[in-house]
C-alpha positions as CSV (number, residue, x, y, z in Angstrom):
1,X,-1.3,-7.9,3.2
2,X,-1.9,-6.0,-0.3
3,X,-3.8,-2.9,1.2
4,X,-3.2,-0.7,4.3
5,X,-4.9,2.4,5.3
6,X,-3.6,5.4,6.8
7,X,-5.2,8.0,9.4
8,X,-4.7,9.9,12.1
9,X,-2.9,12.9,12.6
10,X,0.2,11.0,13.4
11,X,-0.8,9.1,10.5
12,X,-1.0,5.1,11.0
13,X,-2.2,2.9,8.5
14,X,-3.9,-0.4,8.8
15,X,-4.2,-3.2,6.7
16,X,-7.3,-4.4,4.9
17,X,-6.8,-8.2,5.3
18,X,-7.7,-10.7,2.7
19,X,-10.5,-12.8,3.9
20,X,-10.9,-15.9,6.0
21,X,-13.3,-18.1,4.3
22,X,-14.6,-20.6,6.5
23,X,-12.8,-23.7,6.8
24,X,-15.5,-25.9,5.5
25,X,-15.4,-24.3,2.1
26,X,-11.1,-23.6,2.4
27,X,-11.1,-27.5,2.9
28,X,-12.5,-27.9,-0.5
29,X,-10.2,-26.0,-2.4
30,X,-7.2,-26.1,-0.9
31,X,-5.8,-28.2,-3.2
32,X,-6.4,-25.8,-5.7
33,X,-3.8,-22.6,-6.1
34,X,-4.2,-19.8,-8.9
35,X,-0.9,-19.3,-10.5
36,X,-2.1,-16.1,-12.4
37,X,-4.6,-14.1,-13.8
38,X,-5.0,-12.7,-17.2
39,X,-7.9,-10.3,-17.0
40,X,-10.0,-8.6,-19.4
41,X,-12.5,-6.2,-18.1
42,X,-15.2,-3.8,-19.1
43,X,-16.4,-1.0,-16.7
44,X,-19.7,0.8,-17.0
45,X,-19.6,3.5,-14.0
46,X,-22.8,5.0,-14.7
47,X,-24.4,1.6,-14.5
48,X,-22.5,0.5,-12.2
49,X,-21.6,-2.5,-13.9
50,X,-18.5,-4.6,-14.7
51,X,-18.2,-7.7,-17.5
52,X,-15.0,-9.7,-17.6
53,X,-12.9,-12.7,-18.4
54,X,-10.2,-14.2,-16.4
55,X,-7.8,-16.7,-17.7
56,X,-6.8,-18.2,-14.6
57,X,-3.6,-20.9,-14.4
58,X,-4.6,-23.2,-11.6
59,X,-2.2,-25.6,-10.0
60,X,-4.5,-28.5,-9.6
61,X,-2.5,-31.6,-8.3
62,X,-4.6,-34.1,-10.4
63,X,-8.1,-33.3,-8.6
64,X,-11.5,-34.1,-10.2
65,X,-12.8,-30.5,-9.7
66,X,-11.9,-27.2,-9.1
67,X,-13.0,-24.6,-7.0
68,X,-12.8,-20.9,-6.4
69,X,-14.9,-17.8,-4.9
70,X,-16.3,-14.8,-6.8
71,X,-18.7,-11.8,-5.9
72,X,-22.2,-13.3,-5.1
73,X,-23.7,-10.8,-7.5
74,X,-22.3,-11.9,-10.4
75,X,-23.6,-14.0,-13.0
76,X,-20.8,-16.5,-14.1
77,X,-21.6,-17.0,-17.6
78,X,-19.2,-19.6,-18.6
79,X,-16.2,-21.6,-17.5
80,X,-14.0,-23.5,-19.7
81,X,-10.5,-24.2,-21.2
82,X,-9.5,-22.5,-24.3
83,X,-10.7,-25.5,-26.1
84,X,-14.0,-26.0,-24.7
85,X,-16.9,-25.2,-22.1
86,X,-17.0,-27.0,-18.8
87,X,-19.8,-27.7,-16.4
88,X,-20.0,-26.0,-13.3
89,X,-22.2,-25.0,-10.4
90,X,-22.5,-22.1,-8.1
91,X,-23.1,-23.0,-4.5
92,X,-23.2,-22.5,-0.9
93,X,-23.1,-18.4,-0.9
94,X,-21.8,-17.7,2.2
95,X,-21.4,-14.1,3.9
96,X,-18.0,-14.1,6.1
97,X,-16.4,-11.2,8.1
98,X,-13.0,-9.4,7.4
99,X,-11.7,-10.4,11.0
100,X,-12.8,-13.3,12.9
101,X,-13.4,-10.9,15.9
102,X,-15.8,-8.6,13.7
103,X,-19.5,-8.9,13.6
104,X,-20.0,-6.4,10.7
105,X,-20.2,-8.5,7.4
106,X,-18.0,-7.1,4.5
107,X,-20.1,-9.1,1.6
108,X,-21.4,-12.5,0.1
109,X,-19.3,-14.7,-2.0
110,X,-20.8,-17.5,-4.0
111,X,-18.7,-21.0,-4.6
112,X,-18.1,-22.1,-7.9
113,X,-17.4,-25.5,-8.5
114,X,-16.0,-26.9,-11.9
115,X,-16.3,-30.7,-13.0
116,X,-13.2,-31.6,-14.8
117,X,-13.4,-34.4,-17.3
118,X,-11.0,-37.3,-17.2
119,X,-8.3,-35.9,-19.7
120,X,-7.9,-32.9,-17.6
121,X,-7.8,-34.6,-14.2
122,X,-4.3,-35.6,-15.2
123,X,-2.9,-32.2,-15.5
124,X,-1.1,-30.5,-13.0
125,X,-2.0,-27.3,-14.2
126,X,-4.9,-25.8,-16.2
127,X,-6.1,-22.6,-17.8
128,X,-9.6,-21.8,-17.2
129,X,-11.4,-19.0,-18.7
130,X,-14.0,-17.7,-16.4
131,X,-16.5,-15.1,-17.9
132,X,-18.6,-13.5,-15.8
133,X,-20.9,-10.0,-15.6
134,X,-22.6,-7.9,-12.6
135,X,-23.4,-4.8,-10.8
136,X,-21.2,-3.1,-8.0
137,X,-24.2,-1.2,-5.9
138,X,-22.4,-0.4,-2.8
139,X,-21.2,3.1,-1.8
140,X,-18.9,4.4,0.6
141,X,-21.2,5.3,3.9
142,X,-19.1,8.9,3.7
143,X,-16.9,10.4,1.2
144,X,-15.7,12.7,3.7
145,X,-15.4,10.5,6.8
146,X,-12.4,7.8,6.7
147,X,-12.9,4.6,5.3
148,X,-11.0,1.8,7.2
149,X,-11.9,-0.8,5.1
150,X,-16.0,-0.5,4.9
151,X,-16.0,-0.2,1.3
152,X,-14.3,-3.1,-0.4
153,X,-15.7,-2.4,-4.3
154,X,-17.7,0.5,-5.7
155,X,-18.5,1.1,-9.7
156,X,-19.7,4.7,-9.8
157,X,-19.3,7.8,-12.0
158,X,-17.1,9.4,-9.4
159,X,-14.8,6.5,-9.4
160,X,-14.2,2.8,-9.2
161,X,-12.3,0.9,-6.7
162,X,-12.1,-2.8,-6.4
163,X,-10.6,-4.5,-3.9
164,X,-9.5,-8.1,-3.6
165,X,-12.0,-8.2,-0.7
166,X,-15.4,-7.9,-2.9
167,X,-14.0,-10.5,-5.3
168,X,-14.3,-9.0,-8.3
169,X,-12.2,-11.7,-10.3
170,X,-12.0,-15.6,-9.6
171,X,-10.0,-16.1,-6.6
172,X,-8.9,-19.1,-4.1
173,X,-7.9,-18.9,-0.5
174,X,-4.1,-18.1,0.1
175,X,-3.1,-17.8,-3.4
176,X,0.0,-16.2,-4.6
177,X,-0.7,-14.9,-8.1
178,X,0.7,-13.0,-10.9
179,X,-1.7,-10.4,-12.4
180,X,-2.3,-9.2,-16.0
181,X,-5.3,-6.7,-16.4
182,X,-6.6,-5.3,-19.5
183,X,-9.4,-2.6,-18.3
184,X,-11.8,-1.1,-20.7
185,X,-13.3,2.4,-19.5
186,X,-15.0,5.1,-21.2
187,X,-13.0,7.8,-22.6
188,X,-12.1,10.2,-20.1
189,X,-11.5,7.9,-17.3
190,X,-8.3,6.4,-16.3
191,X,-7.9,2.9,-14.8
192,X,-4.9,2.0,-12.7
193,X,-3.8,-1.4,-10.7
194,X,-0.5,-3.0,-9.7
195,X,2.3,-3.9,-12.1
196,X,4.1,-2.0,-15.1
197,X,1.7,0.1,-17.9
198,X,2.1,-2.3,-20.9
199,X,-0.4,-0.4,-23.2
200,X,-3.0,2.4,-23.4
201,X,-5.2,3.0,-26.3
202,X,-8.4,4.8,-27.4
203,X,-10.5,3.4,-29.6
204,X,-13.6,5.5,-30.8
205,X,-14.9,6.2,-27.3
206,X,-13.4,3.9,-25.0
207,X,-9.5,3.7,-23.5
208,X,-8.2,0.4,-23.2
209,X,-5.5,0.0,-20.5
210,X,-3.0,-2.9,-19.9
211,X,-1.2,-3.3,-16.6
212,X,1.0,-6.5,-15.9
213,X,2.8,-7.6,-12.7
214,X,5.1,-10.5,-12.9
215,X,5.7,-11.0,-9.4
216,X,3.3,-12.8,-7.1
217,X,1.0,-11.0,-4.7
218,X,-1.9,-11.8,-2.4
219,X,-4.5,-10.0,-4.5
220,X,-5.3,-7.2,-6.9
221,X,-6.8,-3.6,-6.3
222,X,-8.4,-2.1,-9.6
223,X,-9.3,1.7,-9.3
224,X,-10.5,4.0,-12.2
225,X,-11.6,7.9,-12.3
226,X,-11.4,11.1,-14.3
227,X,-8.1,11.5,-13.4
228,X,-4.9,13.7,-15.2
229,X,-1.9,11.8,-15.3
230,X,1.8,12.9,-14.7
231,X,4.8,11.2,-14.4
232,X,8.7,11.1,-14.1
233,X,11.0,8.3,-14.7
234,X,14.0,8.0,-12.3
235,X,16.5,5.3,-12.1
236,X,14.1,3.1,-14.2
237,X,11.3,3.7,-11.8
238,X,8.1,5.2,-13.3
239,X,6.2,7.4,-11.1
240,X,3.0,8.5,-11.6
241,X,0.2,11.0,-10.2
242,X,-3.6,10.3,-11.0
243,X,-5.0,13.3,-9.7
244,X,-8.3,14.9,-10.2
245,X,-7.9,18.3,-12.1
246,X,-8.7,20.2,-9.1
247,X,-5.5,18.5,-7.4
248,X,-3.5,19.1,-10.5
249,X,-1.1,22.0,-8.6
250,X,0.0,19.2,-5.9
251,X,1.4,16.9,-8.8
252,X,5.1,17.9,-8.9
253,X,5.4,18.0,-5.0
254,X,4.2,14.4,-4.8
255,X,6.6,13.3,-7.8
256,X,9.5,14.8,-6.3
257,X,8.8,13.5,-2.6
258,X,8.3,9.9,-4.1
259,X,11.6,10.3,-5.7
260,X,13.3,11.0,-2.4
261,X,11.6,8.2,-0.5
262,X,12.5,5.6,-3.3
263,X,16.2,6.7,-3.1
264,X,16.2,6.6,0.7
265,X,14.4,3.2,1.4
266,X,16.6,1.8,-1.4
267,X,19.7,2.6,0.4
268,X,18.3,1.6,3.7
269,X,16.9,-2.1,2.8
270,X,17.8,-2.9,-0.9
271,X,16.4,-2.4,-4.5
272,X,12.9,-1.2,-5.2
273,X,10.5,-4.5,-6.2
274,X,8.2,-2.9,-8.6
275,X,8.9,-0.9,-12.1
276,X,6.5,2.0,-11.3
277,X,5.1,4.1,-8.2
278,X,1.6,5.9,-8.6
279,X,0.3,8.3,-5.9
280,X,-3.7,8.1,-6.8
281,X,-6.6,10.1,-5.5
282,X,-9.9,8.7,-4.3
283,X,-13.1,10.3,-4.3
284,X,-13.8,9.1,-0.8
285,X,-11.4,9.1,2.2
286,X,-8.8,6.4,1.9
287,X,-5.0,5.9,2.9
288,X,-4.2,2.4,1.0
289,X,-0.8,1.2,0.2
290,X,-1.1,-1.5,-2.7
291,X,1.5,-3.1,-4.6
292,X,3.3,-0.4,-6.6
293,X,0.6,2.4,-5.7
294,X,-1.0,4.4,-3.1
295,X,-4.6,5.3,-2.7
296,X,-5.3,8.6,-0.9
297,X,-8.7,10.4,-0.5
298,X,-9.4,13.7,-2.3
299,X,-9.4,15.5,1.2
300,X,-6.6,13.5,2.6
301,X,-4.1,14.5,-0.4
302,X,-4.5,17.7,0.5
303,X,-3.4,17.5,4.2
304,X,0.0,19.2,4.4
305,X,1.8,16.2,6.8
306,X,0.8,13.6,4.1
307,X,3.8,14.3,1.7
308,X,5.8,14.7,4.6
309,X,5.2,11.5,6.4
310,X,2.5,9.3,5.4
311,X,3.7,9.1,1.5
312,X,7.0,7.5,2.7
313,X,5.0,5.3,4.8
314,X,3.1,3.6,1.8
315,X,6.4,3.9,-0.1
316,X,7.9,1.4,2.5
317,X,5.0,-1.0,2.4
318,X,6.2,-2.0,-0.9
319,X,8.9,-3.8,1.0
320,X,7.5,-4.7,4.0
321,X,4.1,-6.1,3.4
322,X,3.6,-5.6,-0.6
323,X,6.6,-7.9,-1.7
324,X,7.5,-9.4,2.1
325,X,4.0,-11.0,2.9
326,X,2.9,-11.2,6.2
327,X,2.3,-14.6,7.8
328,X,-0.8,-14.0,9.6
329,X,-0.8,-17.3,11.5
330,X,1.9,-15.3,13.8
331,X,0.4,-11.7,13.7
332,X,1.0,-8.7,11.5
333,X,4.5,-7.3,12.3
334,X,4.8,-5.2,9.0
335,X,2.5,-2.3,9.9
336,X,4.7,-1.3,13.3
337,X,8.0,-2.1,11.1
338,X,6.9,0.3,8.7
339,X,5.6,2.9,11.4
340,X,8.9,2.5,12.6
341,X,10.8,2.8,9.6
342,X,8.7,5.8,8.1
343,X,6.7,7.8,10.7
344,X,9.2,7.6,13.5
345,X,12.5,7.2,11.6
346,X,11.6,11.1,10.0
347,X,11.5,12.1,13.6
348,X,14.7,11.1,14.4
349,X,16.0,12.0,11.1
350,X,14.8,15.6,11.9
351,X,16.2,15.7,15.6
352,X,16.6,14.0,19.0
353,X,13.8,15.5,20.7
354,X,11.1,14.8,18.2
355,X,12.0,11.3,17.9
356,X,11.9,10.9,21.9
357,X,8.5,12.7,21.6
358,X,7.2,10.3,19.1
359,X,8.4,7.2,21.5
360,X,6.7,9.1,24.2
361,X,3.5,9.2,22.6
362,X,3.5,5.7,21.9
363,X,3.6,4.7,25.3
364,X,1.3,7.6,25.9
365,X,-1.4,6.2,23.7
366,X,-1.3,3.0,24.9
367,X,-1.8,4.1,28.5
368,X,-4.8,5.8,27.5
369,X,-6.3,3.3,25.5
370,X,-5.2,0.0,26.5
371,X,-6.6,-1.9,29.7
372,X,-6.1,-5.5,30.5
373,X,-9.4,-6.2,29.3
374,X,-9.2,-5.0,25.6
375,X,-5.3,-6.0,25.1
376,X,-3.7,-8.6,23.2
377,X,-0.6,-10.0,22.0
378,X,1.0,-8.9,19.0
379,X,0.5,-12.6,17.5
380,X,-2.8,-11.8,17.3
381,X,-2.8,-8.6,15.7
382,X,-4.4,-8.6,12.4
383,X,-5.1,-5.0,11.3
384,X,-6.4,-1.7,12.8
385,X,-9.9,-1.4,13.6
386,X,-10.0,1.2,16.4
387,X,-7.3,3.1,18.7
388,X,-6.9,-0.2,20.9
389,X,-5.6,-2.2,17.9
390,X,-3.5,0.4,16.6
391,X,-2.0,1.5,19.7
392,X,-0.8,-1.9,20.3
393,X,-0.1,-3.3,16.3
394,X,1.1,-0.2,15.2
395,X,3.0,1.4,18.1
396,X,3.8,-1.6,20.5
397,X,5.4,-3.3,17.3
398,X,7.3,-0.2,16.5
399,X,8.9,0.1,20.2
400,X,9.5,-3.7,19.9
401,X,11.9,-3.0,16.9
402,X,13.2,-0.1,18.7
403,X,14.1,-2.0,21.7
404,X,15.5,-4.4,19.2
405,X,17.5,-2.1,17.5
406,X,19.1,-0.9,21.1
407,X,19.9,-4.3,21.7
408,X,21.9,-5.3,18.8
409,X,23.0,-2.1,17.5
410,X,22.0,0.0,14.2
411,X,24.6,-2.0,12.2
412,X,23.5,-5.4,12.8
413,X,19.8,-3.8,12.8
414,X,19.7,-2.6,9.2
415,X,21.8,-5.4,8.3
416,X,19.2,-7.9,9.7
417,X,16.6,-6.3,7.9
418,X,18.2,-6.2,4.3
419,X,18.9,-9.6,4.3
420,X,15.1,-10.5,5.9
421,X,14.3,-8.8,2.7
422,X,16.4,-10.4,0.9
423,X,15.8,-14.4,1.6
424,X,11.9,-13.6,2.0
425,X,10.7,-11.5,-1.0
426,X,7.8,-12.8,-2.6
427,X,7.3,-15.0,0.3
428,X,5.3,-14.9,3.2
429,X,7.1,-14.1,6.7
430,X,6.3,-14.2,10.3
431,X,7.8,-13.2,13.5
432,X,9.8,-16.4,13.7
433,X,11.7,-15.9,10.5
434,X,12.4,-12.3,11.6
435,X,14.0,-13.6,15.1
436,X,15.7,-16.3,13.2
437,X,17.5,-13.9,10.8
438,X,18.4,-11.5,13.7
439,X,19.8,-14.4,15.8
440,X,21.8,-15.5,12.6
441,X,23.2,-12.1,11.9
442,X,23.8,-10.8,15.3
443,X,24.7,-14.5,17.0
444,X,22.7,-13.9,19.7
445,X,19.9,-16.0,21.5
446,X,16.6,-13.5,21.3
447,X,14.1,-16.4,22.2
448,X,13.5,-14.5,25.5
449,X,12.9,-11.0,23.8
450,X,10.5,-12.3,20.8
451,X,8.6,-14.6,23.5
452,X,8.3,-11.7,25.7
453,X,7.2,-9.0,23.8
454,X,5.4,-11.1,20.6
455,X,3.6,-13.9,22.7
456,X,2.1,-12.4,25.8
457,X,-0.1,-8.9,26.7
458,X,0.9,-5.7,28.5
459,X,3.7,-3.9,29.3
460,X,5.5,-3.4,32.5
461,X,5.0,-0.2,35.2
462,X,7.9,0.7,36.3
463,X,8.7,2.6,39.6
464,X,11.1,3.6,42.2
465,X,11.6,1.7,45.5
466,X,14.1,2.9,48.0
467,X,16.6,5.4,46.9
468,X,19.9,6.0,49.1
469,X,23.1,8.0,48.0
470,X,26.3,7.8,50.7
471,X,29.7,9.1,50.6
472,X,32.1,6.4,50.5
473,X,35.9,6.7,50.3
474,X,36.5,6.9,46.9
475,X,33.4,8.9,46.0
476,X,29.9,8.5,45.8
477,X,27.8,5.4,45.8
478,X,24.1,5.5,44.8
479,X,21.5,2.7,45.4
480,X,18.4,2.3,44.3
481,X,15.4,-0.1,43.9
482,X,13.2,-0.8,40.6
483,X,10.3,-1.8,40.9
484,X,8.2,-3.1,38.0
485,X,4.7,-4.2,37.8
486,X,2.8,-6.2,35.2
487,X,-0.7,-7.5,34.1
488,X,-1.2,-11.2,35.6
489,X,-3.8,-12.4,32.9
490,X,-1.7,-15.4,31.5
491,X,-0.6,-17.2,34.7
492,X,1.5,-19.9,32.7
493,X,3.6,-17.4,31.0
494,X,3.2,-14.6,33.8
495,X,7.0,-13.2,35.1
496,X,8.5,-10.0,35.1
497,X,9.6,-8.3,32.1
498,X,13.4,-8.7,31.4
499,X,14.2,-5.3,29.6
500,X,17.5,-2.9,29.3
501,X,16.7,0.4,31.0
502,X,18.3,3.3,30.6
503,X,19.6,5.8,33.6
504,X,21.0,8.8,33.6
505,X,22.6,9.8,36.9
506,X,23.3,13.7,36.6
507,X,26.4,14.7,38.3
508,X,27.8,18.2,39.1
509,X,29.5,18.7,35.7
510,X,28.6,15.8,33.6
511,X,25.7,13.3,33.1
512,X,26.4,9.2,33.7
513,X,24.4,7.3,31.3
514,X,24.1,3.9,32.1
515,X,21.7,0.6,31.1
516,X,21.1,-2.1,33.3
517,X,19.0,-5.1,32.9
518,X,15.7,-5.4,34.8
519,X,14.5,-8.9,34.9
520,X,12.8,-9.2,38.8
521,X,9.7,-7.6,40.4
522,X,12.4,-5.8,42.6
523,X,15.7,-5.1,41.0
524,X,18.6,-3.4,43.5
525,X,21.2,-1.6,41.6
526,X,24.3,0.8,42.3
527,X,26.4,3.6,41.1
528,X,29.7,4.9,42.2
529,X,30.6,8.4,40.9
530,X,33.2,10.7,42.0
531,X,31.2,13.5,42.3
532,X,27.9,13.9,44.4
533,X,24.9,12.8,42.2
534,X,22.3,16.0,41.9
535,X,19.3,13.4,40.6
536,X,18.7,10.2,38.9
537,X,16.1,9.4,36.1
538,X,14.8,6.3,34.6
539,X,14.3,5.8,31.1
540,X,14.6,9.3,30.7
541,X,14.4,9.6,26.7
542,X,11.7,7.0,26.7
543,X,13.4,4.0,25.1
544,X,11.5,1.1,27.1
545,X,7.7,0.3,26.0
546,X,6.0,0.8,29.2
547,X,2.8,1.7,31.2
548,X,3.3,5.6,32.0
549,X,2.8,7.2,35.2
550,X,-0.5,9.6,35.2
551,X,2.1,12.7,35.6
552,X,4.1,11.8,32.4
553,X,1.0,12.1,30.5
554,X,-0.5,15.8,29.7
555,X,-4.0,16.0,29.5
556,X,-4.8,15.3,25.5
557,X,-7.5,14.2,23.5
558,X,-6.4,10.7,23.4
559,X,-6.7,10.7,27.4
560,X,-10.3,11.7,27.2
561,X,-11.3,9.5,24.3
562,X,-9.6,6.8,25.5
563,X,-11.7,6.5,28.9
564,X,-14.1,3.8,28.0
565,X,-16.2,5.2,30.5
566,X,-16.2,8.6,29.8
567,X,-19.1,11.0,29.2
568,X,-19.9,13.3,26.1
569,X,-21.7,15.9,27.0
570,X,-23.8,18.3,24.8
571,X,-25.5,21.4,25.6
572,X,-29.3,22.5,26.2
573,X,-28.8,26.1,26.1
574,X,-28.2,27.2,22.3
575,X,-29.5,27.8,19.4
576,X,-31.3,25.0,17.5
577,X,-28.8,25.2,14.4
578,X,-25.7,24.9,17.2
579,X,-27.7,22.4,19.1
580,X,-27.8,20.1,16.3
581,X,-24.6,20.6,15.2
582,X,-23.5,20.1,18.9
583,X,-25.5,16.8,18.7
584,X,-23.9,15.4,15.4
585,X,-20.5,16.0,17.0
586,X,-21.2,13.9,20.2
587,X,-22.5,10.9,18.0
588,X,-19.5,10.9,16.1
589,X,-16.9,10.9,19.4
590,X,-19.1,8.7,21.0
591,X,-18.8,6.0,18.2
592,X,-21.7,4.4,19.5
593,X,-19.4,3.3,22.8
594,X,-19.3,5.8,24.9
595,X,-22.5,7.6,27.3
596,X,-24.2,11.0,25.4
597,X,-25.6,13.3,28.3
598,X,-27.2,16.8,28.3
599,X,-25.2,19.0,30.3
600,X,-28.6,18.8,32.6
601,X,-28.1,15.4,33.3
602,X,-24.5,15.1,34.1
603,X,-24.6,14.7,38.1
604,X,-21.9,15.7,40.6
605,X,-20.6,12.0,40.4
606,X,-20.1,11.8,37.1
607,X,-18.1,14.9,37.5
608,X,-16.0,13.4,40.2
609,X,-15.6,9.8,38.6
610,X,-15.8,10.3,35.0
611,X,-13.9,11.6,32.2
612,X,-15.8,14.1,30.1
613,X,-16.1,15.7,27.0
614,X,-18.1,19.0,27.0
615,X,-19.5,20.6,24.2
616,X,-20.7,24.3,24.0
617,X,-19.6,27.8,25.1
618,X,-20.2,29.6,28.1
619,X,-24.1,30.4,27.5
620,X,-24.7,27.0,25.7
621,X,-23.5,24.2,28.3
622,X,-23.8,24.7,31.9
623,X,-20.4,22.6,32.7
624,X,-18.8,25.0,30.4
625,X,-19.6,28.0,33.0
626,X,-18.3,25.8,35.7
627,X,-15.2,24.6,34.4
628,X,-14.2,27.9,33.1
629,X,-13.0,28.7,36.7
630,X,-10.4,26.2,36.6
631,X,-8.8,26.4,33.1
632,X,-5.1,26.5,32.4
633,X,-2.7,29.3,32.7
634,X,-2.7,31.9,29.4
635,X,-6.2,30.7,28.8
636,X,-9.6,32.6,29.1
637,X,-13.0,31.9,27.8
638,X,-15.6,34.7,27.9
639,X,-19.1,35.1,25.8
640,X,-18.1,35.7,22.3
641,X,-14.3,35.2,22.9
642,X,-11.2,33.3,24.0
643,X,-7.7,34.3,24.6
644,X,-5.0,31.6,24.4
645,X,-0.9,32.1,24.7
646,X,-1.9,36.1,24.6
647,X,-4.0,35.9,21.4
648,X,-7.5,36.9,21.3
649,X,-10.0,34.9,19.0
650,X,-13.3,36.4,18.1
651,X,-14.4,35.5,15.0
652,X,-17.7,33.6,14.5
653,X,-15.2,31.0,12.5
654,X,-13.0,30.5,15.3
655,X,-13.4,27.2,17.5
656,X,-11.4,25.8,20.5
657,X,-10.7,22.5,22.2
658,X,-8.6,22.7,25.2
659,X,-8.0,19.5,27.9
660,X,-7.2,19.6,31.3
661,X,-6.9,17.8,34.6
662,X,-10.5,17.0,36.3
663,X,-10.0,19.0,39.7
664,X,-12.0,16.7,41.7
665,X,-10.0,13.4,39.9
666,X,-6.6,13.9,38.9
667,X,-7.0,10.5,37.1
668,X,-9.6,12.0,34.8
669,X,-9.5,14.7,32.2
670,X,-11.7,16.9,31.0
671,X,-12.4,18.2,27.2
672,X,-13.8,21.4,26.5
673,X,-15.0,22.3,23.0
674,X,-16.9,25.6,21.9
675,X,-17.4,27.1,18.5
676,X,-18.2,31.3,18.4
677,X,-20.2,30.2,15.4
678,X,-22.2,27.5,14.1
679,X,-20.9,27.0,10.2
680,X,-18.0,24.4,10.6
681,X,-18.5,22.2,13.8
682,X,-19.3,19.4,12.1
683,X,-16.5,19.7,9.8
684,X,-13.9,20.7,12.6
685,X,-15.4,17.3,14.9
686,X,-14.4,15.2,12.4
687,X,-10.8,15.9,12.4
688,X,-11.0,15.9,16.3
689,X,-9.1,12.7,16.6
690,X,-6.6,12.9,14.2
691,X,-4.8,15.2,16.8
692,X,-4.9,12.6,19.8
693,X,-1.4,13.7,21.5
694,X,-2.4,17.5,21.8
695,X,-3.9,19.4,25.1
696,X,-5.1,22.5,23.1
697,X,-6.4,23.1,19.2
698,X,-7.8,26.4,17.8
699,X,-9.5,26.6,14.4
700,X,-10.8,29.1,12.0
701,X,-13.4,27.4,10.4
702,X,-12.2,23.6,9.7
703,X,-8.5,25.0,9.6
704,X,-6.3,24.5,12.6
705,X,-4.6,27.6,13.4
706,X,-2.5,26.7,16.8
707,X,-2.0,23.5,18.8
708,X,0.1,22.5,21.6
709,X,0.7,19.9,24.0
710,X,0.7,21.1,27.9
711,X,4.1,21.1,29.7
712,X,4.9,17.7,32.0
713,X,5.7,19.6,35.6
714,X,6.9,16.4,37.3
715,X,8.4,13.6,36.4
716,X,7.7,10.5,38.8
717,X,10.8,8.8,37.4
718,X,13.1,11.3,38.5
719,X,14.9,11.8,42.1
720,X,16.5,14.7,43.1
721,X,19.2,14.6,46.1
722,X,19.0,16.7,48.9
723,X,22.2,19.1,49.5
């Protein structure tokens, strides 16, 4: 993985996977591997054009021909050795999907075949010069919305983004190559890619910038824009910001934060694998992590939490994914591990409660979005495309590493990760490699653990069976039955989960913390105590990855958006400008997957059986008028104002989103969004999905000024003993 994407309020990254070429073509080039690229490329942003020469070192093993792929829109002008031109032909122009289960085409490539003369057939490696030119006319579909790998290449006056997925250089599947790139841009543009800055010169009206990375990577990204550059050097590592002039005030903040993260992860995992780290601004909304730099959208870069969490996540990817590569035949492990060692780890460093809340939120999101029909095992995860793949590939994987850490202990956990990094740097690695390292370092057989959590879908659901407490000669005996249920979708491997379950027995003056192994559908355990227990709680701190009870999940944005059968309800009694904005917001929320209805079309059956996302105020949507009578405490909605937490809001720029239980169906929730004006409905609406865990949000314009999660008042996994 060489590119990853951040988004969502809790900040999640996805990989932009390297493309899977159809087998019929991959088999024709499998004997060739590109060992190195030496690219000279000139960019013409105004004309959306580039021309380039790439000297590739090809490992060919005595082949009669060499084949590679390149962007379909390019004209290959010549192919040859440094001494002579060679015959070639382009054929079999094909389309492909980035992931096999995605229907959207991500571009076209051409398959170029080079015929080798007899004197070259005997060589094991050949240097070939490939000269080409072409247009990149594609543009981001939106410069405001999240771009999750949709844009694979653009050459534009606003900026240049070229990813390996657009084949802007000759490539062969599964090559691990080194890259050197000399980039020529109009003066006023700065170009950045992976590796070390070797040279930068201005000649007349052009800037010549050379970058080189001598260690291998899975691909190369090239970025250019009208940047101002600032840098510092810390312990031999050059740290840069490539920001547009408008964001120069953020440079010092990002430089200082990058320094802290680099120092922390070197202590935890070992030496940083690159000569530089750069934070690069993009003109459309990305959050990608490439080898030795990150690319953040110009809206994203201004969000306050990016520096506090996301930047560290990006930096950590230079250990996991960018220098230890992912063997996707076994699934993508690095996104979840990076999430655990970044987003989650920062909560743990902050305080115990924040870490517990993060673990609960992982289970909450999985419970809200993932069903038996859309679930999949971790060995099938490639990258995030939606909330389901995020909940599994990021959340579940992070919890797998958490449970592993609980089994082996902190010292052996981090020692094993350091060994894994040291042994697998600049190589592809899979779950099997992780298992082998942990078994070796910890002297444990962990086949059951990895087999269970990596190879099968689902999660256990736990509950109390019978609970009995009685006095015995030397104290009190508490006996309980722990029931686990689990999905039965893979009959050949279905069996009860095996996991270590924390239990707290609350006594008169202390708490007795115990861990029991659960490995059956029904597990009976008993505890002796000197004093009479007051209560008993299963998994009190959410240390087990599991499906939650509905009572454990506060009403949240995710709980409504995660319901695939939910309905988005737009108002019909508002001004035309508001009606248009609400309808656009409804389309965004539905994302082509949910039903959209006008308020007059919603039936009593819909209300009783569905989750509802209701848009519009008291005088705009008839359902709002119905539901204001059952709002949570401390919340009042009137015609031109609303009050929450004893604060009254009445400005035209104020907006409210609140989620509460459906009174007619406690398994469903209702979201109510209203704006006292019209101007910011759409801009604010685009942000809603980033706040998935919250029960209410208050906005002034598009700025969030209050948010919160309603308290869980009943824990079904806690039993009190009567006096």
